[in-house]
C-alpha positions as CSV (number, residue, x, y, z in Angstrom):
1,M,-9.9,-26.2,40.8
2,R,-11.8,-29.1,39.4
3,S,-11.3,-29.3,35.7
4,T,-8.7,-26.6,35.6
5,A,-6.4,-28.8,37.6
6,L,-6.0,-30.9,34.4
7,F,-4.7,-28.0,32.5
8,V,-1.2,-28.7,34.0
9,A,0.8,-27.7,31.0
10,L,-0.4,-24.1,31.5
11,L,-0.5,-23.8,35.3
12,V,2.3,-23.3,37.9
13,A,2.6,-23.7,41.7
14,L,0.0,-21.8,43.8
15,S,1.1,-18.4,45.1
16,G,0.0,-19.0,48.7
17,Q,-1.8,-15.7,48.9
18,V,-4.6,-15.7,51.5
19,P,-7.9,-14.1,50.5
20,P,-9.3,-11.3,52.6
21,A,-12.2,-12.4,54.8
22,H,-14.7,-10.1,53.0
23,A,-14.0,-11.5,49.5
24,E,-16.5,-14.0,48.1
25,R,-13.8,-15.4,45.7
26,H,-10.0,-14.9,45.5
27,L,-8.1,-15.5,42.2
28,V,-4.4,-15.3,41.5
29,Y,-3.1,-15.0,37.9
30,E,0.5,-14.9,36.8
31,F,1.1,-12.4,34.0
32,G,3.5,-11.3,31.4
33,F,3.4,-7.7,30.1
34,N,5.1,-7.5,26.7
35,T,6.7,-10.8,27.5
36,K,5.7,-14.4,28.0
37,V,3.8,-15.2,31.2
38,A,6.3,-16.7,33.7
39,S,6.9,-17.1,37.4
40,S,9.9,-14.7,37.2
41,G,11.6,-12.2,34.9
42,N,11.3,-8.6,33.7
43,G,7.7,-7.7,32.8
44,T,6.2,-10.6,34.8
45,G,4.4,-10.9,38.1
46,T,1.1,-11.9,39.7
47,T,-2.2,-10.1,40.0
48,T,-4.6,-11.0,42.8
49,I,-8.3,-10.6,42.2
50,D,-10.9,-10.3,45.0
51,I,-14.5,-10.7,44.0
52,M,-16.4,-8.8,46.7
53,G,-20.0,-9.3,45.9
54,P,-22.9,-7.8,44.0
55,A,-23.4,-4.0,43.6
56,A,-26.9,-2.4,43.7
57,D,-27.1,-1.8,39.9
58,G,-26.4,-5.4,38.8
59,G,-22.7,-5.5,38.6
60,V,-20.1,-7.0,41.0
61,M,-17.3,-5.2,42.8
62,I,-13.8,-6.5,42.0
63,S,-10.5,-5.5,43.4
64,G,-7.2,-6.2,41.7
65,T,-3.6,-5.8,43.0
66,D,-0.5,-6.3,40.8
67,Y,2.7,-7.7,42.2
68,W,5.5,-7.1,39.7
69,W,8.5,-9.4,39.8
70,N,11.5,-8.3,41.8
71,T,9.8,-5.3,43.5
72,A,9.4,-4.9,47.2
73,R,5.8,-3.8,47.4
74,P,2.6,-4.4,45.4
75,R,1.1,-1.7,43.3
76,A,-2.0,0.1,44.6
77,T,-5.2,-1.9,44.7
78,N,-7.8,-0.9,42.1
79,T,-11.5,-1.5,42.9
80,C,-14.0,-1.3,40.1
81,E,-17.5,-2.5,39.3
82,V,-17.7,-5.1,36.5
83,Y,-21.1,-5.5,34.8
84,P,-22.5,-8.8,33.5
85,D,-21.7,-7.9,29.8
86,G,-18.0,-6.9,30.6
87,G,-18.5,-3.2,31.2
88,V,-16.1,-1.8,33.8
89,S,-16.5,1.4,35.9
90,C,-13.7,2.4,38.4
91,Q,-15.5,4.7,40.8
92,K,-13.0,5.0,43.6
93,P,-10.0,7.4,43.6
94,A,-7.7,7.1,41.8
95,Y,-10.2,5.6,39.4
96,A,-7.4,3.5,38.1
97,I,-6.9,0.2,36.3
98,S,-3.6,-1.5,35.3
99,P,-2.7,-2.9,31.9
100,I,-3.2,-6.4,33.3
101,Q,-6.6,-5.6,34.8
102,F,-7.6,-3.7,31.6
103,T,-7.5,-7.1,29.8
104,L,-8.8,-9.3,32.7
105,F,-11.6,-7.4,34.4
106,P,-14.1,-7.4,31.5
107,L,-13.6,-11.2,31.1
108,L,-14.9,-11.6,34.7
109,G,-18.4,-10.2,33.8
110,R,-21.0,-12.8,34.9
111,N,-22.5,-13.2,31.4
112,Y,-19.5,-12.5,29.2
113,F,-19.1,-16.1,28.1
114,H,-22.8,-17.1,28.5
115,P,-23.4,-18.1,24.8
116,L,-20.9,-21.0,25.2
117,V,-23.1,-22.7,27.8
118,A,-25.9,-23.9,25.6
119,N,-23.8,-24.6,22.5
120,G,-21.2,-27.1,23.7
121,G,-18.4,-24.6,23.4
122,H,-19.2,-23.6,19.8
123,A,-20.8,-20.2,19.5
124,N,-20.4,-16.8,17.8
125,W,-21.5,-13.6,19.7
126,M,-20.6,-10.0,20.3
127,R,-19.9,-7.9,23.3
128,T,-20.2,-4.1,23.4
129,Y,-19.5,-2.3,26.6
130,D,-17.9,0.8,28.1
131,L,-14.8,0.8,30.2
132,K,-14.4,3.9,32.4
133,A,-11.1,4.3,34.3
134,A,-7.8,6.1,34.5
135,I,-5.6,3.8,32.4
136,L,-2.2,3.6,34.2
137,P,0.9,4.3,32.2
138,G,1.9,1.4,29.9
139,A,-1.6,0.2,29.4
140,S,-1.8,0.2,25.6
141,G,-0.4,3.7,25.4
142,F,-3.6,5.3,26.8
143,A,-3.4,8.4,29.0
144,S,-3.5,8.0,32.8
145,Q,-6.6,10.2,33.3
146,L,-10.2,9.3,33.9
147,T,-11.8,8.5,30.5
148,S,-14.2,6.1,28.8
149,F,-13.5,3.6,26.1
150,K,-16.1,1.9,23.9
151,C,-15.1,-1.7,23.5
152,V,-16.6,-3.8,20.7
153,Y,-15.6,-7.5,20.4
154,T,-16.6,-10.3,18.1
155,L,-16.0,-13.7,19.8
156,E,-16.0,-17.3,18.6
157,G,-16.1,-20.4,20.7
158,K,-13.9,-23.0,19.0
159,G,-14.9,-25.9,21.1
160,K,-13.1,-27.9,23.8
161,I,-9.3,-28.0,24.0
162,A,-8.0,-31.5,23.8
163,N,-6.8,-33.0,27.1
164,A,-7.8,-29.8,29.0
165,G,-10.7,-31.1,31.1
166,G,-13.5,-29.3,29.3
167,T,-11.7,-26.0,28.9
168,I,-12.9,-24.1,25.8
169,L,-10.9,-22.1,23.3
170,V,-12.3,-18.7,22.5
171,E,-10.9,-16.3,19.9
172,A,-11.9,-12.6,20.1
173,N,-11.3,-9.6,17.9
174,G,-12.1,-6.1,19.2
175,K,-11.8,-2.4,18.7
176,L,-11.2,0.0,21.6
177,T,-12.2,3.6,21.0
178,Q,-11.6,6.5,23.5
179,Q,-14.7,8.6,24.0
180,G,-13.7,12.3,23.9
181,G,-10.2,13.6,24.5
182,R,-7.6,12.4,22.0
183,Y,-9.9,9.7,20.5
184,L,-7.3,7.1,20.8
185,T,-8.1,3.7,19.3
186,A,-6.6,0.3,19.4
187,S,-7.4,-3.2,18.0
188,S,-7.3,-6.2,20.2
189,K,-6.8,-9.9,19.4
190,Q,-7.4,-12.4,22.2
191,R,-7.1,-16.1,22.6
192,I,-8.7,-17.3,25.8
193,A,-9.0,-20.7,27.5
194,Y,-12.3,-20.6,29.4
195,D,-13.3,-23.1,32.1
196,P,-17.1,-23.4,32.0
197,A,-17.2,-25.3,35.3
198,A,-15.3,-22.6,37.1
199,G,-16.9,-19.8,35.1
200,I,-13.7,-17.9,34.5
201,P,-10.8,-17.7,32.0
202,V,-7.8,-19.7,33.0
203,V,-5.4,-18.6,30.2
204,V,-5.5,-15.4,28.2
205,R,-3.3,-13.8,25.5
206,D,-4.3,-10.3,24.4
207,V,-2.3,-8.3,21.8
208,R,-3.3,-4.7,21.4
209,T,-2.2,-2.6,18.4
210,H,-2.5,1.2,18.5
211,L,-4.1,2.8,15.5
212,P,-2.6,4.2,13.4
213,M,0.6,2.3,14.0
214,R,3.6,4.5,14.5
215,S,6.4,2.2,15.3
216,I,7.3,-1.3,16.6
217,Y,6.1,0.0,20.0
218,S,2.5,0.3,18.7
219,N,1.9,-3.3,20.1
220,D,1.3,-4.3,23.7
221,S,0.7,-7.8,24.8
222,V,-0.7,-9.2,28.0
223,E,-0.6,-12.9,29.0
224,L,-2.4,-14.4,32.0
225,K,-2.4,-17.8,33.6
226,L,-4.6,-18.8,36.5
227,T,-2.7,-20.3,39.4
228,K,-5.2,-20.1,42.3
229,D,-9.0,-20.1,42.8
230,S,-10.4,-20.1,46.3
231,R,-13.6,-21.7,45.2
């Protein structure tokens, strides 16, 4: 994984998953949902991402499959189009996205971190995009029906992380607003370790807070750690 291999404090052993023949790129992330990312334990697992190739309207087709720890079978595979700015549209039944993919898919947009390239890892920019999907139960409390969210993020590149092979720290603050329906909203605070050589995030922490807050259960967290990249 080139420079990501140096990020040993944050990576674990490779999962051994074999990418499908049709995938242009195969990624595996360990995750923790409302718990720390880990190789085992309640709320943990792996998500496999297959980047399939370009779509006709400028996006790229991505499939994601979650494997939760201590379960016999993976969850259903969700296939969505991800646009260069981070927009996501899940166009195949059941039009779904998981709480893990809800965080990760937008960050795989081709131009999402582009302002970092010309500024040595120091940059301030915004991303505004729509995410259209049925959010599976547990994903930030959003209803599991096809809906659209407007996502507005302010991002800051903080420069290279010491002893991390060129990986850049990015901090992001966002607001997610449901369009129509119950008009649910949430805030999102992210800390991302982005590898410019690989062009993908290698570590992500996302804390989402439902607004207005109703109880201690108004917060969800997703942590992700890259363990395999077929490129």
